[in-house]
C-alpha positions as CSV (number, residue, x, y, z in Angstrom):
1,M,110.5,15.0,93.3
2,P,107.0,13.3,93.0
3,L,107.1,9.7,91.7
4,A,104.6,7.8,89.7
5,F,104.5,4.6,87.7
6,S,102.6,3.5,84.6
7,T,99.8,1.0,84.8
8,L,101.3,-0.4,81.6
9,G,103.4,-2.6,83.9
10,L,100.3,-4.1,85.4
11,P,98.0,-5.0,82.5
12,A,94.3,-5.2,83.4
13,H,94.9,-4.9,87.1
14,P,91.8,-3.4,88.9
15,L,92.3,0.2,89.8
16,P,91.9,-0.3,93.6
17,A,94.7,-2.9,93.6
18,V,97.0,-0.5,91.6
19,L,96.2,2.4,93.8
20,A,97.0,0.3,96.9
21,L,100.4,-0.7,95.4
22,A,101.2,3.0,94.7
23,A,100.2,4.1,98.2
24,D,102.0,1.2,99.9
25,H,105.3,1.7,98.0
26,G,105.7,5.5,98.2
27,Y,104.5,6.5,94.7
28,D,102.5,9.8,94.5
29,G,100.8,9.2,91.2
30,L,99.9,6.9,88.3
31,E,100.1,7.1,84.6
32,L,96.9,5.5,83.4
33,R,97.1,3.4,80.3
34,A,93.9,4.2,78.4
35,A,93.2,1.1,76.3
36,P,90.6,-1.6,75.9
37,G,90.7,-4.1,78.8
38,E,92.2,-1.6,81.2
39,P,90.2,-0.1,84.1
40,V,90.5,3.4,82.7
41,H,89.4,4.2,79.1
42,T,87.2,6.6,77.2
43,G,84.2,4.2,77.3
44,L,83.7,4.7,81.0
45,S,80.3,6.2,82.0
46,S,80.0,9.4,83.9
47,A,79.2,7.4,87.1
48,E,82.3,5.2,86.5
49,R,84.5,8.2,86.1
50,R,83.2,9.8,89.3
51,A,83.8,6.5,91.1
52,A,87.4,6.3,89.8
53,A,88.1,9.9,90.8
54,R,86.8,9.1,94.3
55,Q,89.2,6.1,94.5
56,F,92.2,8.3,93.7
57,T,91.1,10.9,96.4
58,A,90.7,8.2,99.0
59,A,94.1,6.7,98.2
60,A,95.8,10.1,98.2
61,V,97.3,9.2,94.8
62,T,97.3,11.6,91.8
63,P,96.0,10.5,88.4
64,L,98.9,12.1,86.7
65,T,98.2,11.2,83.0
66,V,95.7,9.6,80.8
67,A,98.1,7.8,78.5
68,S,96.3,7.7,75.2
69,Y,97.4,6.0,71.9
70,V,96.5,9.0,69.8
71,G,99.0,9.5,66.9
72,I,99.0,13.3,66.6
73,A,101.1,13.3,63.5
74,E,99.5,10.2,61.9
75,P,98.9,10.6,58.2
76,G,95.2,10.7,57.2
77,P,92.2,12.8,57.9
78,D,92.1,15.1,61.0
79,A,88.6,14.3,62.2
80,P,89.2,10.8,63.7
81,V,92.4,11.9,65.5
82,L,90.8,15.1,66.9
83,A,87.7,13.1,68.1
84,D,90.0,10.6,69.8
85,L,92.1,13.2,71.5
86,L,89.0,15.2,72.6
87,A,87.6,12.1,74.2
88,H,90.8,11.5,76.2
89,L,90.9,15.2,77.2
90,H,87.4,14.9,78.7
91,L,88.4,11.6,80.4
92,A,91.4,13.3,82.0
93,A,89.3,16.3,83.1
94,D,86.7,13.9,84.7
95,L,89.4,12.1,86.6
96,G,91.3,15.2,87.6
97,A,94.4,14.3,85.6
98,P,96.5,17.2,84.5
99,Y,97.9,15.5,81.4
100,V,97.0,13.5,78.3
101,R,99.8,11.7,76.6
102,V,99.9,11.4,72.8
103,F,102.4,9.8,70.4
104,P,103.7,11.5,67.2
105,R,103.4,8.5,64.8
106,G,104.2,10.6,61.8
107,G,104.9,9.1,58.4
108,A,108.0,9.1,56.2
109,D,107.9,12.9,55.6
110,A,109.0,14.4,58.9
111,T,108.2,18.0,57.9
112,E,104.7,17.0,56.9
113,G,104.3,15.1,60.2
114,T,105.3,18.1,62.2
115,R,102.9,20.3,60.3
116,T,100.1,17.9,60.7
117,A,100.7,17.5,64.4
118,A,101.0,21.2,65.1
119,H,97.7,21.9,63.3
120,R,95.8,19.2,65.2
121,L,97.3,20.3,68.6
122,L,96.4,23.9,68.0
123,E,92.8,22.9,67.1
124,L,92.2,21.5,70.6
125,A,94.7,23.5,72.7
126,D,92.2,26.1,73.8
127,T,89.7,23.3,74.7
128,A,92.5,21.6,76.7
129,V,92.9,24.9,78.7
130,D,89.2,25.1,79.4
131,L,89.3,21.5,80.7
132,G,92.4,22.1,82.8
133,V,94.5,19.6,80.9
134,T,97.8,19.8,79.1
135,I,98.6,17.7,76.0
136,L,102.1,16.1,76.2
137,V,103.7,14.6,73.1
138,E,106.1,11.8,74.0
139,T,109.6,11.4,72.5
140,H,108.7,8.4,70.5
141,D,108.6,6.8,67.0
142,S,108.8,9.5,64.2
143,H,109.9,12.2,66.8
144,R,112.1,10.1,69.0
145,S,114.8,12.7,69.7
146,G,114.5,15.8,71.8
147,A,115.5,17.8,68.7
148,A,112.6,16.4,66.6
149,L,110.1,16.9,69.3
150,A,111.3,20.4,70.0
151,A,110.7,21.3,66.4
152,L,107.2,19.9,66.6
153,L,106.5,21.9,69.7
154,A,107.9,25.0,68.2
155,A,105.3,24.7,65.5
156,A,102.5,24.5,68.2
157,P,103.4,27.4,70.5
158,H,100.6,27.0,73.1
159,P,100.8,26.6,76.9
160,A,98.5,23.6,76.8
161,V,101.0,21.7,74.6
162,G,104.2,20.2,76.0
163,A,106.7,17.4,76.0
164,L,106.9,14.0,77.8
165,W,110.6,13.0,77.9
166,D,110.9,9.2,77.5
167,V,114.6,8.8,78.3
168,M,114.9,5.5,76.4
169,H,113.8,6.9,73.1
170,T,116.1,10.0,73.2
171,W,119.0,7.7,74.2
172,L,118.1,5.4,71.2
173,S,118.2,8.5,69.0
174,G,121.8,9.1,70.0
175,E,121.2,12.3,72.0
176,T,123.0,12.9,75.3
177,P,120.8,13.5,78.4
178,A,122.1,17.1,78.6
179,D,121.1,17.8,75.0
180,S,117.7,16.2,75.4
181,Y,117.0,18.1,78.6
182,R,118.2,21.4,77.1
183,L,115.9,20.9,74.1
184,L,112.8,19.8,76.0
185,A,113.1,21.8,79.3
186,P,111.1,24.9,78.1
187,R,108.0,22.7,77.4
188,L,108.7,19.7,79.7
189,G,105.7,18.2,81.5
190,Y,107.4,15.2,83.1
191,V,109.9,12.4,82.6
192,Q,109.4,8.7,81.9
193,V,112.2,6.4,83.2
194,K,112.9,2.7,82.5
195,D,115.9,0.5,82.0
196,V,117.0,-2.1,79.3
197,A,119.9,-4.3,78.6
198,S,120.9,-2.8,75.2
199,A,119.6,-1.1,72.1
200,E,118.9,-4.5,70.6
201,D,117.2,-5.9,73.7
202,L,114.5,-3.6,75.1
203,T,113.1,-6.1,77.6
204,P,112.4,-4.0,80.7
205,L,114.8,-4.4,83.6
206,P,114.8,-3.2,87.2
207,L,115.9,0.4,87.4
208,G,119.7,0.8,87.6
209,T,120.5,-2.6,86.2
210,G,120.6,-1.8,82.5
211,V,122.4,0.6,80.2
212,L,120.2,3.8,80.2
213,P,121.9,6.9,81.7
214,L,119.3,7.4,84.3
215,P,121.5,9.2,86.9
216,A,122.6,11.8,84.3
217,C,118.9,12.3,83.3
218,L,117.7,12.7,86.8
219,A,120.5,15.0,88.0
220,Q,119.3,17.8,85.7
221,L,115.7,18.0,86.7
222,P,114.1,20.7,88.9
223,A,112.9,19.5,92.2
224,D,109.2,19.6,91.3
225,T,109.5,17.5,88.2
226,W,107.3,14.3,88.1
227,I,109.2,11.1,87.4
228,S,107.2,8.1,86.2
229,W,108.5,4.6,85.8
230,E,107.1,2.9,82.6
231,Y,107.6,-0.8,82.5
232,E,106.6,-2.2,79.1
233,A,105.3,-5.6,80.4
234,P,102.7,-6.3,77.6
235,W,105.3,-6.2,74.8
236,H,107.8,-8.4,76.7
237,P,106.2,-11.5,78.2
238,T,109.5,-12.8,79.5
239,A,110.1,-9.7,81.6
240,A,110.0,-10.1,85.4
241,S,106.8,-9.2,87.2
242,F,106.6,-5.5,87.9
243,A,104.8,-5.3,91.2
244,P,107.6,-7.0,93.2
245,Q,110.0,-4.4,91.9
246,L,108.1,-1.3,93.0
247,A,109.8,-0.9,96.4
248,D,113.3,-1.2,95.0
249,G,112.4,1.1,92.1
250,Q,111.2,3.7,94.5
251,A,114.3,3.4,96.6
252,Y,116.5,3.7,93.5
253,L,114.8,6.9,92.3
254,T,114.7,8.4,95.8
255,S,118.4,7.8,96.3
256,H,119.4,9.5,93.0
257,L,117.0,12.4,93.4
258,T,118.4,13.2,96.9
259,A,122.1,12.6,96.1
């Protein structure tokens, strides 16, 4: 299976340095955190986007995802959300990334959040197709479980809309890996892995040293599924540095994917 990691674990690191780490440690792709202060964001000029795309090609690393912070179910007017998502879709297309990640971020009314998200996703789904990009909604916040996200996706039945399975959030929701996979498999884009000490302590740990059921999640996946390691360094300043863990993380994933 192709492996990636998220630049979330390496805040503000220059793109060439991150690409070198990926290439040197056997990772095939990168999830690109698109946020202020990061090397990839929607404010890049056309020339900067072309330069970044060339760097990916030279390193033989895939720009897997533009990881936006769009809240697709967020309460409020549609126009700002759609404009933000459209900007990230164009950024992904310019870089050659097949996916844009969005969060749900619905309000207290889950039914209304699902309806809002579906409407917005369908507004831009055809544009996403034209750009060669798929919008992936992550299992997160208001739609943390596979069941909740599957319901959202059922309301937006379009091939340019799919699921990003964050295994920590479905685990926190109480779902088994088998149930999460069954619910998400028909629309699954790729899988985010991580590890933590407990539901009360989400400080990131090296893969395989915490409580998440990673082997059970990985064992179900088809051979061509992308696996990306997301290490939430910015939210946990006491966490160990990410870069020194990349080799062991790659070895852990490879051993479980070939077992």
